[in-house]
ChimeraX commands (.cxc) that place a marker at each C-alpha (Angstrom):
marker #1 position 113.87,96.66,139.22 radius 0.5
marker #1 position 114.05,99.94,141.08 radius 0.5
marker #1 position 114.79,100.31,144.79 radius 0.5
marker #1 position 111.14,100.09,145.79 radius 0.5
marker #1 position 110.04,96.99,147.69 radius 0.5
marker #1 position 107.44,95.91,145.15 radius 0.5
marker #1 position 107.09,92.31,144.11 radius 0.5
marker #1 position 108.13,91.07,140.68 radius 0.5
marker #1 position 106.15,88.07,139.42 radius 0.5
marker #1 position 107.29,85.99,136.46 radius 0.5
marker #1 position 105.43,83.20,134.66 radius 0.5
marker #1 position 106.46,80.36,132.39 radius 0.5
marker #1 position 103.62,78.60,130.60 radius 0.5
marker #1 position 103.93,75.83,128.01 radius 0.5
marker #1 position 100.63,73.92,127.60 radius 0.5
marker #1 position 102.28,71.31,125.34 radius 0.5
marker #1 position 104.54,70.32,128.26 radius 0.5
marker #1 position 101.86,70.89,130.94 radius 0.5
marker #1 position 104.12,73.57,132.44 radius 0.5
marker #1 position 102.46,76.42,134.33 radius 0.5
marker #1 position 105.01,77.91,136.73 radius 0.5
marker #1 position 105.45,81.14,138.63 radius 0.5
marker #1 position 108.47,82.76,140.24 radius 0.5
marker #1 position 108.30,85.89,142.37 radius 0.5
marker #1 position 110.90,88.00,144.14 radius 0.5
marker #1 position 110.29,90.69,146.74 radius 0.5
marker #1 position 112.07,92.61,149.48 radius 0.5
marker #1 position 110.66,92.44,153.00 radius 0.5
marker #1 position 111.98,93.85,156.29 radius 0.5
marker #1 position 112.78,91.51,159.16 radius 0.5
marker #1 position 112.59,92.12,162.91 radius 0.5
marker #1 position 116.31,92.81,163.25 radius 0.5
marker #1 position 116.65,95.78,160.90 radius 0.5
marker #1 position 117.86,93.75,157.96 radius 0.5
marker #1 position 116.17,93.19,154.64 radius 0.5
marker #1 position 115.03,89.84,153.30 radius 0.5
marker #1 position 115.22,88.97,149.62 radius 0.5
marker #1 position 112.25,86.61,149.41 radius 0.5
marker #1 position 111.84,84.20,146.50 radius 0.5
marker #1 position 108.69,82.16,145.88 radius 0.5
marker #1 position 108.18,79.59,143.15 radius 0.5
marker #1 position 105.92,76.74,142.14 radius 0.5
marker #1 position 103.00,75.72,139.96 radius 0.5
marker #1 position 100.50,78.48,139.21 radius 0.5
marker #1 position 97.49,78.11,141.50 radius 0.5
marker #1 position 99.48,76.71,144.45 radius 0.5
marker #1 position 101.22,78.45,147.32 radius 0.5
marker #1 position 104.53,76.96,146.14 radius 0.5
marker #1 position 107.77,77.13,148.04 radius 0.5
marker #1 position 109.74,80.07,149.38 radius 0.5
marker #1 position 113.23,80.98,150.45 radius 0.5
marker #1 position 114.36,84.16,152.24 radius 0.5
marker #1 position 117.92,85.47,152.13 radius 0.5
marker #1 position 118.99,87.99,154.79 radius 0.5
marker #1 position 120.75,91.08,153.41 radius 0.5
marker #1 position 122.52,93.85,155.30 radius 0.5
marker #1 position 121.25,96.72,153.16 radius 0.5
marker #1 position 118.43,97.51,150.81 radius 0.5
marker #1 position 120.86,97.70,147.88 radius 0.5
marker #1 position 122.18,94.20,148.65 radius 0.5
marker #1 position 118.61,92.87,148.65 radius 0.5
marker #1 position 117.86,94.63,145.35 radius 0.5
marker #1 position 121.00,93.12,143.82 radius 0.5
marker #1 position 119.99,89.62,144.97 radius 0.5
marker #1 position 116.47,89.77,143.57 radius 0.5
marker #1 position 117.60,91.38,140.31 radius 0.5
marker #1 position 120.11,88.57,139.84 radius 0.5
marker #1 position 117.53,85.85,140.44 radius 0.5
marker #1 position 114.92,87.52,138.21 radius 0.5
marker #1 position 117.50,87.86,135.41 radius 0.5
marker #1 position 118.42,84.17,135.70 radius 0.5
marker #1 position 114.75,83.16,135.44 radius 0.5
marker #1 position 114.16,85.44,132.44 radius 0.5
marker #1 position 117.08,83.74,130.70 radius 0.5
marker #1 position 115.32,80.42,131.29 radius 0.5
marker #1 position 112.13,81.59,129.57 radius 0.5
marker #1 position 110.13,83.23,132.35 radius 0.5
marker #1 position 108.29,86.43,131.38 radius 0.5
marker #1 position 106.61,89.15,133.41 radius 0.5
marker #1 position 103.12,88.26,134.52 radius 0.5
marker #1 position 100.52,89.32,131.94 radius 0.5
marker #1 position 98.30,92.24,132.93 radius 0.5
marker #1 position 94.87,91.26,134.20 radius 0.5
marker link #1:1,2 radius 0.2
marker link #1:2,3 radius 0.2
marker link #1:3,4 radius 0.2
marker link #1:4,5 radius 0.2
marker link #1:5,6 radius 0.2
marker link #1:6,7 radius 0.2
marker link #1:7,8 radius 0.2
marker link #1:8,9 radius 0.2
marker link #1:9,10 radius 0.2
marker link #1:10,11 radius 0.2
marker link #1:11,12 radius 0.2
marker link #1:12,13 radius 0.2
marker link #1:13,14 radius 0.2
marker link #1:14,15 radius 0.2
marker link #1:15,16 radius 0.2
marker link #1:16,17 radius 0.2
marker link #1:17,18 radius 0.2
marker link #1:18,19 radius 0.2
marker link #1:19,20 radius 0.2
marker link #1:20,21 radius 0.2
marker link #1:21,22 radius 0.2
marker link #1:22,23 radius 0.2
marker link #1:23,24 radius 0.2
marker link #1:24,25 radius 0.2
marker link #1:25,26 radius 0.2
marker link #1:26,27 radius 0.2
marker link #1:27,28 radius 0.2
marker link #1:28,29 radius 0.2
marker link #1:29,30 radius 0.2
marker link #1:30,31 radius 0.2
marker link #1:31,32 radius 0.2
marker link #1:32,33 radius 0.2
marker link #1:33,34 radius 0.2
marker link #1:34,35 radius 0.2
marker link #1:35,36 radius 0.2
marker link #1:36,37 radius 0.2
marker link #1:37,38 radius 0.2
marker link #1:38,39 radius 0.2
marker link #1:39,40 radius 0.2
marker link #1:40,41 radius 0.2
marker link #1:41,42 radius 0.2
marker link #1:42,43 radius 0.2
marker link #1:43,44 radius 0.2
marker link #1:44,45 radius 0.2
marker link #1:45,46 radius 0.2
marker link #1:46,47 radius 0.2
marker link #1:47,48 radius 0.2
marker link #1:48,49 radius 0.2
marker link #1:49,50 radius 0.2
marker link #1:50,51 radius 0.2
marker link #1:51,52 radius 0.2
marker link #1:52,53 radius 0.2
marker link #1:53,54 radius 0.2
marker link #1:54,55 radius 0.2
marker link #1:55,56 radius 0.2
marker link #1:56,57 radius 0.2
marker link #1:57,58 radius 0.2
marker link #1:58,59 radius 0.2
marker link #1:59,60 radius 0.2
marker link #1:60,61 radius 0.2
marker link #1:61,62 radius 0.2
marker link #1:62,63 radius 0.2
marker link #1:63,64 radius 0.2
marker link #1:64,65 radius 0.2
marker link #1:65,66 radius 0.2
marker link #1:66,67 radius 0.2
marker link #1:67,68 radius 0.2
marker link #1:68,69 radius 0.2
marker link #1:69,70 radius 0.2
marker link #1:70,71 radius 0.2
marker link #1:71,72 radius 0.2
marker link #1:72,73 radius 0.2
marker link #1:73,74 radius 0.2
marker link #1:74,75 radius 0.2
marker link #1:75,76 radius 0.2
marker link #1:76,77 radius 0.2
marker link #1:77,78 radius 0.2
marker link #1:78,79 radius 0.2
marker link #1:79,80 radius 0.2
marker link #1:80,81 radius 0.2
marker link #1:81,82 radius 0.2
marker link #1:82,83 radius 0.2
view
């Protein structure tokens, strides 16, 4: 992912196992001048859960979300299909 603050959304669907999951990562600013690496996950069609990690710089936040996206891709998640 580049240094823009766009959201990356990954999906993992396996109808045989009734598995329809999403995982998204994004960078958001906070009120104190830091950046938040925000992760959201859950079943497709729900709001799911989220977790925000405070980072001191934009590059730190990019590194965090790239790491988490890479881990999910290794587990079978793929980029969201185009609509």
